[in-house]
C-alpha positions in Angstrom: 2.6 2.7 10.8 0.5 5.7 10.0 -1.2 7.7 12.8 -4.7 6.6 13.5 -5.9 10.1 14.8 -7.8 10.8 11.6 -9.2 7.4 10.9 -12.5 7.1 9.0 -14.0 4.1 10.9 -11.0 2.4 12.3 -11.9 1.9 16.0 -12.8 -1.8 15.7 -9.8 -3.0 13.7 -7.2 -5.1 15.5 -4.3 -3.1 16.8 -1.1 -4.2 15.1 0.9 -1.0 15.9 3.6 -2.8 17.7 4.7 -4.9 14.7 6.0 -1.7 13.0 8.4 -0.8 15.8 10.9 -3.6 15.1 14.1 -3.1 13.1 13.2 -5.9 10.7 9.9 -7.5 9.4 10.1 -10.8 11.4 7.5 -9.6 14.0 5.3 -8.1 11.2 5.0 -11.4 9.4 4.7 -13.5 12.6 1.5 -11.6 13.3 0.1 -11.3 9.8 1.1 -14.5 8.1 -1.3 -16.6 10.3 -4.1 -14.3 9.1 -3.1 -15.0 5.5 -2.2 -11.4 4.7 -2.1 -11.2 0.9 -3.2 -7.8 -0.5 0.2 -6.8 -1.8 0.4 -10.0 -3.9 -3.2 -9.6 -5.2 -2.6 -5.9 -6.0 0.7 -6.6 -7.9 -0.8 -7.3 -11.4 -2.9 -4.1 -11.2 0.1 -2.0 -10.0 2.2 -3.4 -12.9 -0.5 -2.6 -15.4 -1.0 0.9 -14.1 2.7 1.5 -14.0 3.0 0.6 -17.7 0.0 2.7 -18.6 1.2 5.8 -16.7 4.7 5.7 -18.0 5.9 6.7 -14.6 9.6 6.5 -13.8 9.2 7.0 -10.0 6.7 5.3 -7.7 5.7 6.4 -4.2 4.5 3.6 -1.9 2.4 5.2 0.8 2.2 3.3 4.1 5.0 1.2 2.7 6.0 -0.5 6.0 9.0 -2.7 5.4 9.1 -2.2 1.6 7.0 -5.2 0.7 5.4 -3.7 -2.4 8.9 -2.7 -3.6 10.1 -6.2 -3.0 7.4 -7.7 -5.1 7.5 -5.1 -7.8 11.3 -5.2 -8.4 12.5 -8.6 -7.4 11.9 -12.2 -8.4 10.0 -13.1 -5.2 6.4 -13.4 -4.2 4.7 -12.6 -0.9 5.0 -16.2 0.3 8.8 -16.1 -0.3 9.0 -12.9 1.8 6.8 -14.2 4.6 8.5 -17.6 4.8 11.9 -16.0 5.0 10.7 -13.7 7.8 9.1 -16.6 9.7 11.9 -19.1 9.2 12.6 -20.6 12.7 16.3 -20.7 11.9 16.3 -16.9 11.6 14.3 -16.0 14.7 17.2 -15.7 17.1 19.5 -13.8 14.7 20.4 -10.2 15.7 18.5 -7.6 13.6 21.8 -6.5 12.0 22.4 -10.0 10.7 18.8 -10.1 9.3 19.3 -6.8 7.5 22.6 -7.7 6.1 21.5 -11.1 4.8 18.2 -9.7 3.5 20.2 -7.1 1.5 22.2 -9.9 -0.2 19.0 -12.0 -0.7 17.2 -9.2 -2.6 20.3 -8.0 -4.5 20.6 -11.5 -6.0 16.9 -11.4 -7.1 16.7 -7.9 -8.4 15.0 -7.5 -11.8 16.7 -5.5 -14.5 15.3 -2.1 -15.1 12.1 -1.1 -13.5 11.0 2.2 -11.7 12.6 4.0 -8.8 10.5 3.2 -5.7 10.2 5.6 -2.8 8.5 4.9 0.5 6.5 6.9 3.0 5.5 5.5 6.4 5.3 6.8 10.0 7.5 3.9 11.2 11.2 4.9 11.2 12.4 1.4 11.8 10.4 0.1 8.9 11.8 2.8 6.6 15.3 2.2 7.8 15.1 -1.5 7.0 13.7 -0.9 3.5 16.5 1.6 2.8 19.3 -0.5 4.2 18.2 -3.6 2.3 18.0 -1.7 -0.9 14.2 -2.3 -1.4 13.6 1.5 -1.5 15.6 4.1 -3.4 14.4 6.7 -0.9 12.2 6.7 2.1 10.9 9.0 4.8 9.3 8.4 8.2 6.7 11.3 8.3 3.1 11.7 9.2 1.4 13.8 6.6 -1.9 13.7 8.4 -0.3 16.0 11.0 2.2 18.1 9.1 3.4 19.2 5.7 6.3 17.2 4.3 9.8 18.1 5.4 12.2 19.6 2.8 13.8 16.2 1.9 10.5 14.5 1.4 9.1 17.4 -0.6 12.1 17.3 -2.9 11.7 13.6 -3.3 8.0 13.9 -4.2 8.6 16.2 -7.1 9.5 13.4 -9.6 6.7 11.0 -8.5 4.5 9.8 -11.4 2.6 7.0 -9.7 1.4 6.7 -6.1 0.5 3.3 -4.7 -1.2 2.5 -1.5 -2.3 -1.1 -0.6 -3.9 -0.7 2.8 -3.2 2.6 4.5 -6.5 4.4 4.0 -8.2 4.6 7.3 -5.0 5.4 9.1 -4.4 8.1 6.5 -6.9 10.2 4.6 -7.5 13.4 2.7 -4.7 15.4 4.3 -2.0 13.0 3.4 -3.1 12.7 -0.2 -3.5 16.5 -0.6 0.0 17.1 0.8 1.5 14.5 -1.6 -0.2 15.9 -4.6 0.7 19.5 -3.7 4.4 18.5 -3.7 4.4 16.5 -6.9 6.0 18.4 -9.8 3.2 17.8 -12.3 0.1 16.9 -10.2 -2.2 17.1 -13.3 -0.3 14.1 -14.7 -0.2 12.0 -11.6 -1.6 8.5 -11.4 -2.7 6.7 -8.2 -3.6 3.1 -7.5 -5.2 3.0 -4.0 -6.5 -0.2 -2.4 -9.1 0.7 0.2 -10.8 -1.7 2.6 -14.5 -1.8 2.0 -15.2 -0.5 5.5 -13.7 2.9 4.5 -15.1 5.6 2.3 -12.7 7.0 -0.3 -15.1 9.8 -1.6 -13.4 12.6 0.4 -10.0 11.7 -0.9 -11.3 11.4 -4.5 -13.0 14.8 -4.2 -9.7 16.4 -3.2 -7.8 14.7 -6.1 -10.5 16.0 -8.5 -9.5 19.6 -7.7 -6.3 18.8 -9.5 -8.1 17.6 -12.7 -7.7 13.9 -11.7 -10.5 11.4 -12.2 -11.0 8.6 -9.7 -12.8 5.4 -10.6 -13.4 2.3 -8.6 -12.3 -0.8 -10.5 -15.7 -2.5 -11.1 -16.7 -6.1 -10.5 -13.8 -7.2 -8.3 -12.4 -6.8 -4.8 -9.1 -7.9 -3.3 -8.6 -10.0 -0.2 -6.5 -8.3 2.4 -6.4 -10.7 5.4 -8.6 -12.8 7.6 -10.2 -11.1 10.6 -8.3 -11.4 13.8 -11.3 -12.3 15.9 -15.1 -12.4 16.0 -15.4 -8.8 17.2 -13.4 -7.5 14.3 -15.5 -9.6 11.9 -18.8 -8.3 13.3 -17.7 -4.7 13.2 -16.5 -5.0 9.6 -19.8 -6.5 8.6 -21.7 -3.7 10.2 -19.4 -1.1 8.6 -19.9 -2.4 5.0 -23.7 -2.7 5.6 -23.7 0.9 6.8 -22.0 1.9 3.5 -24.8 0.1 1.5 -22.5 -2.8 0.5 -23.2 -6.5 0.5 -20.9 -8.6 2.7 -21.9 -11.9 1.2 -19.0 -13.8 -0.1 -16.5 -11.3 1.3 -16.7 -10.1 4.9 -19.3 -12.8 5.7 -16.6 -15.3 4.7 -14.2 -14.0 7.3 -12.0 -11.7 5.1 -11.3 -8.0 4.9 -11.7 -7.1 1.2 -10.4 -4.0 -0.5 -11.7 -2.1 -3.5 -9.2 -0.6 -5.9 -9.5 3.0 -6.9 -7.7 4.2 -10.0 -7.0 7.9 -10.2 -5.5 9.5 -13.4 -5.6 12.6 -15.6 -9.1 13.2 -17.1 -7.7 12.9 -20.7 -6.2 9.4 -19.9 -9.4 8.3 -18.2 -11.4 9.3 -21.3 -9.0 7.6 -23.7 -8.8 4.2 -22.0 -11.6 2.6 -20.0 -10.5 0.7 -16.9 -11.8 -2.6 -18.4 -9.3 -2.2 -21.3 -6.4 -0.9 -19.1 -6.7 -3.8 -16.6 -8.0 -6.5 -19.0 -5.1 -8.9 -18.2 -4.5 -7.8 -14.6 -7.8 -8.5 -12.7 -8.6 -11.8 -11.0 -11.4 -13.9 -12.2 
């Protein structure tokens, strides 16, 4: 899990840091499944559309945890399949090594042909290790780019990245992480990013940094994406105050008990001018 030192307004969110310390995702889903965690599944059609439009061969999943986005993007599974497997009572007493070994086989049998190379970045070494050992990620690094520049292996891995995806890390990470990623990409002026940001957080500072590389950031209009239900009444009240402070209306979203995320699409200025978001994502957005 990313460091929370440089959060934007993260102090009232429930603390799930312990679920990232396990060697496999059983604990992760035992905590999040009851809260109906769902943003990776809701984001998937957008990620697929952006991947096709960008022509990227290599995707970096930032705050990738146990490789969930990679599982959905490259395998014949959905998030319910992944969560049910992790929460299966028959698997709760298995040693972690058995879980990793059987999950490797499970995903190998469901791998789609073709598709991009997927890399992962997360502060949790156990989560990265699981995603690498099960084959969900082609490469992965446990580093905190809020605190330091990428190590040599990560910097080398970032050179070929054409699309960056993040489905919930903003707030734990911010401008420093994105700037260090872009600085390491081989062709930053051609980079695309699809970033899903909880409405309690402001993305303007990150977008301004990306603009210095000639990249245009636009919020996908008219739609938000459910992330999960609030853990308790205090979290719900704090989220409602945060979105109101940002001038946003919580009706039908936070008022209904859910964290909602906005999607920000970042791409080269020429691409943004050539294809409006409404055309690019015409078949990818929920009703």
